[in-house]
C-alpha positions in Angstrom: 9.5 -18.2 18.3 11.0 -15.4 16.2 9.4 -16.8 13.0 6.0 -17.0 14.8 6.4 -13.4 16.0 7.3 -12.1 12.6 4.3 -13.9 11.0 2.0 -12.4 13.7 3.5 -9.0 13.1 2.8 -9.2 9.4 -0.9 -10.1 9.9 -1.4 -7.6 12.7 0.4 -4.6 11.2 -0.8 -5.0 7.6 -4.4 -5.2 8.9 -4.0 -2.4 11.5 -2.2 0.0 9.1 -4.8 -0.6 6.5 -2.2 -1.1 3.8 -4.4 -0.8 0.8 -3.3 -1.1 -2.7 -4.6 2.1 -4.3 -4.8 3.7 -7.7 -5.5 0.5 -9.5 -4.5 -0.1 -13.1 -4.7 -2.9 -15.7 -1.7 -3.4 -18.0 -1.9 -5.4 -21.2 1.2 -6.4 -23.3 2.1 -8.5 -26.3 5.3 -10.7 -26.3 7.1 -7.7 -27.9 5.8 -4.7 -26.0 6.6 -3.0 -22.7 6.1 0.2 -20.7 8.9 2.2 -19.2 7.9 3.7 -15.8 9.8 6.6 -14.3 10.6 6.6 -10.6 7.5 7.1 -8.4 7.2 8.2 -4.8 5.0 5.2 -4.3 5.6 1.4 -4.0 4.3 -0.4 -7.1 2.6 -3.8 -6.8 2.1 -6.0 -9.9 -0.2 -9.1 -9.9 0.4 -11.3 -12.9 -3.1 -12.5 -14.0 -2.1 -14.1 -17.3 1.1 -14.8 -19.2 4.6 -14.0 -17.9 5.7 -10.6 -16.8 9.2 -9.5 -17.5 10.4 -6.7 -15.2 13.7 -4.8 -15.3 14.9 -2.3 -12.8 17.5 0.5 -13.1 20.1 -1.4 -11.1 20.1 -4.3 -13.6 17.8 -6.5 -11.5 15.6 -8.6 -13.7 12.6 -10.5 -12.6 10.6 -13.1 -14.6 7.1 -13.5 -13.0 4.7 -16.2 -14.3 1.0 -16.2 -13.8 0.1 -16.3 -10.1 3.0 -14.1 -9.1 3.2 -10.8 -7.2 6.1 -8.3 -7.5 6.6 -5.4 -5.1 8.8 -2.7 -6.5 10.4 -0.1 -4.2 9.6 3.6 -4.5 11.9 5.9 -6.4 13.0 3.2 -8.8 12.5 3.3 -12.5 11.3 0.1 -14.1 10.4 -1.5 -17.5 7.5 -4.0 -17.5 6.3 -6.0 -20.4 5.9 -9.3 -22.1 9.5 -9.9 -23.2 13.0 -9.7 -21.8 14.0 -7.8 -24.9 10.9 -5.9 -26.1 11.0 -4.2 -29.5 8.3 -1.7 -28.7 8.7 0.3 -25.4 6.0 2.8 -24.7 5.6 5.6 -22.1 2.6 5.3 -19.7 1.1 8.4 -21.4 1.1 6.7 -24.8 -0.9 3.7 -23.5 -3.2 5.2 -20.8 -7.0 5.5 -20.8 -9.5 5.8 -18.0 -12.2 3.1 -17.6 -15.7 3.9 -16.3 -15.1 1.9 -13.1 -12.3 4.1 -12.1 -9.5 1.8 -13.1 -6.8 3.1 -15.4 -6.0 1.0 -18.5 -2.5 0.8 -19.9 -2.8 -1.0 -23.2 0.6 -1.7 -24.9 -0.9 -4.2 -27.4 -1.4 -1.7 -30.3 -4.5 -3.6 -31.3 -3.1 -7.1 -31.1 -4.3 -9.8 -28.7 -2.7 -9.5 -25.3 -0.4 -12.3 -24.1 0.3 -10.8 -20.7 -2.2 -9.2 -18.3 -1.2 -7.5 -15.1 -3.2 -5.8 -12.4 -1.2 -3.0 -10.8 -1.5 -0.9 -7.7 0.4 1.5 -5.6 1.1 1.8 -1.9 1.4 5.5 -1.0 3.2 6.9 2.0 1.3 6.1 5.1 0.6 8.2 8.2 3.6 10.1 9.4 4.9 10.3 5.9 6.3 6.8 5.9 5.4 3.6 4.2 4.7 2.0 7.5 5.8 -1.7 7.5 7.3 -1.1 4.0 9.7 1.6 5.2 13.2 0.8 4.2 12.2 -1.4 1.3 15.1 -1.2 -1.1 14.9 -4.4 -3.1 11.9 -5.8 -5.0 9.9 -8.7 -3.5 8.9 -11.4 -5.9 6.6 -14.2 -4.7 4.9 -16.9 -6.7 1.8 -17.8 -4.8 -0.3 -19.7 -7.3 -0.3 -22.8 -5.1 -2.1 -20.9 -2.3 -5.8 -22.1 -2.6 -7.3 -18.6 -2.2 -5.0 -17.1 -4.8 -6.5 -19.0 -7.7 -9.9 -17.8 -6.9 -8.7 -14.2 -6.1 -6.7 -13.9 -9.4 -9.5 -15.3 -11.5 -11.9 -12.9 -9.8 -9.6 -10.0 -10.4 -9.2 -11.1 -14.0 -13.0 -11.2 -14.5 -13.5 -7.8 -12.8 -10.8 -6.1 -14.9 -12.8 -7.3 -18.0 -16.3 -6.1 -17.0 -15.6 -2.5 -15.6 -18.8 -2.6 -13.5 -20.0 -1.1 -10.3 -17.8 -2.1 -7.3 -15.0 -3.6 -9.4 -12.4 -1.2 -8.0 -13.3 -1.9 -4.4 -13.4 -5.7 -4.9 -10.1 -5.8 -6.8 -8.5 -3.7 -4.0 -9.7 -6.1 -1.3 -8.5 -9.2 -3.2 -5.1 -7.5 -3.9 -4.6 -6.8 -0.2 -5.3 -10.4 0.7 -2.9 -11.7 -1.9 -0.3 -9.1 -0.8 -0.4 -10.5 2.7 -0.1 -14.0 1.5 2.9 -13.1 -0.7 4.7 -11.3 2.1 4.1 -14.1 4.5 5.5 -16.6 2.0 8.5 -14.4 1.4 9.2 -14.0 5.1 8.9 -17.7 5.7 11.4 -18.4 2.9 13.8 -15.6 3.3 13.4 -14.2 6.8 11.8 -10.9 7.8 15.1 -9.0 7.9 15.8 -9.9 4.2 12.2 -9.1 3.0 11.1 -6.1 4.9 13.6 -4.1 6.9 12.4 -1.5 9.3 9.4 -2.4 11.3 9.5 -6.2 10.9 13.0 -6.3 12.3 11.4 -5.4 15.6 8.1 -7.3 16.2 7.9 -5.8 19.7 7.8 -2.3 18.2 5.2 -3.5 15.7 2.9 -4.4 18.6 3.1 -0.8 19.9 2.4 0.6 16.4 -0.6 -1.7 16.1 -2.1 -0.4 19.3 -2.0 3.1 17.9 -3.4 2.4 14.4 -6.1 0.0 15.7 -7.5 2.6 18.1 -5.9 6.0 17.6 -8.5 7.7 19.9 -7.3 5.9 23.0 -5.3 7.8 25.5 -2.0 6.5 24.4 1.0 7.6 26.4 4.7 7.1 25.8 4.9 5.0 29.0 2.1 2.7 27.8 3.5 2.2 24.3 7.0 1.6 25.6 5.5 -1.0 28.0 3.7 -2.7 25.1 7.1 -2.9 23.2 8.9 -4.2 26.3 11.3 -1.3 26.3 12.2 1.6 28.5 10.7 5.0 27.6 14.0 6.4 26.3 14.9 3.3 24.3 11.4 3.1 22.8 11.4 6.7 21.8 14.8 6.4 20.1 14.0 3.1 18.3 10.6 4.3 17.2 11.9 7.5 15.7 14.8 5.7 14.0 12.4 3.1 12.5 9.4 5.2 11.5 10.9 8.6 11.1 8.6 10.2 13.7 8.5 10.5 17.5 5.9 8.2 19.1 3.5 10.8 20.2 3.7 12.7 16.8 2.8 9.3 15.2 -0.2 9.1 17.5 -1.4 12.5 16.4 -0.8 11.6 12.7 -2.8 8.4 13.2 -5.7 10.4 14.7 -5.7 13.0 12.0 -5.5 10.4 9.2 -8.6 8.7 10.7 -10.3 12.1 11.0 -9.6 12.8 7.3 -11.2 9.5 6.3 -14.3 10.2 8.5 -14.6 13.7 7.0 -14.7 12.4 3.5 -16.7 9.3 4.1 -19.3 10.2 6.7 -21.7 13.0 7.6 -20.5 13.3 11.2 -20.1 16.8 12.5 -16.6 18.1 12.8 -17.0 18.3 16.6 -18.1 14.7 16.7 -15.2 13.6 14.5 -12.7 15.5 16.8 -14.1 13.7 19.8 -14.2 10.4 17.9 -10.5 10.5 17.1 -9.4 11.6 20.6 -9.1 15.4 20.5 -10.4 17.2 23.6 -11.8 20.2 21.6 -12.8 21.1 18.1 -10.4 24.1 18.1 -7.4 22.0 18.9 -8.4 19.4 16.3 -8.9 22.1 13.6 -5.5 23.7 14.3 -3.7 20.3 14.2 -5.6 19.3 11.1 -4.7 22.5 9.3 -1.0 22.1 10.3 -0.9 18.5 9.0 -2.8 18.9 5.8 -2.6 22.6 4.9 -6.4 23.0 4.9 -9.0 23.2 7.6 -11.5 20.3 8.1 -14.5 22.2 6.7 -12.8 23.1 3.5 -11.4 19.6 3.0 -14.9 18.2 3.3 -16.3 20.8 0.9 -13.6 20.1 -1.6 -14.2 16.4 -1.4 -17.9 16.9 -2.0 -17.1 19.0 -5.0 -15.0 16.3 -6.5 -17.7 13.7 -5.9 -20.2 16.0 -7.6 -18.1 16.5 -10.6 
């Protein structure tokens, strides 16, 4: 039963939290080159599209990832990625970086030679509430070889094709395929190693995951501490304590963050009025919404929308 619950939690929470792989990049290496990456405040995800990726971490951990692998690297950890266990040419990201016309970033460490390793990379940023959601507490890298999953071959070949064409919609398509493969890789790792060994934090408590899913699936609902505790099968006091310990935020503060995060997305992606957005995400008044939004993001909703439009125009 516990294995079933953990698998269900993975599917439900990753979907509900909209764990998207953002800020995509394509990295190319030869068998002698590598890139040294300083610690980031994001979780790095590497999808090995061709060749074998060699990845070394600051604590001495070393991972060899063949084609069809995914490697998840914790935040705040330096890493060296490349086409060899002992590269002779190690570059900084700045030395290899260029921007493609489809919005992807290219890191080319081949110095004009033919690439032997091609990796699609992404980053998972801190989620609502300032945490990494289900990835909170991730300390060790996750390496999963998923080439035998039927959908992965198609997904990786499509990502490989899209990284080569730099056309309209490539970034969105690659992101969707990356997320699908990420879920498959995590499911495989949990089945093989157990949820506690793969993802500490939220997946240690599937009952808590159900309550979190209720919030992020529909933040505008009139969630109460009592209702969420009931969904988790806990008393109010125990639920509040466990929730704060696991996600670093009191439950009702998490609800507010979820509403504001959805409001921010609506501001930047729709033409709904601010009053309509406030109502849509569960605020009783525009004034209350605007105050909460400004407290959370340091800018009022109107100015954020204007700044987003200005960036699009540029």
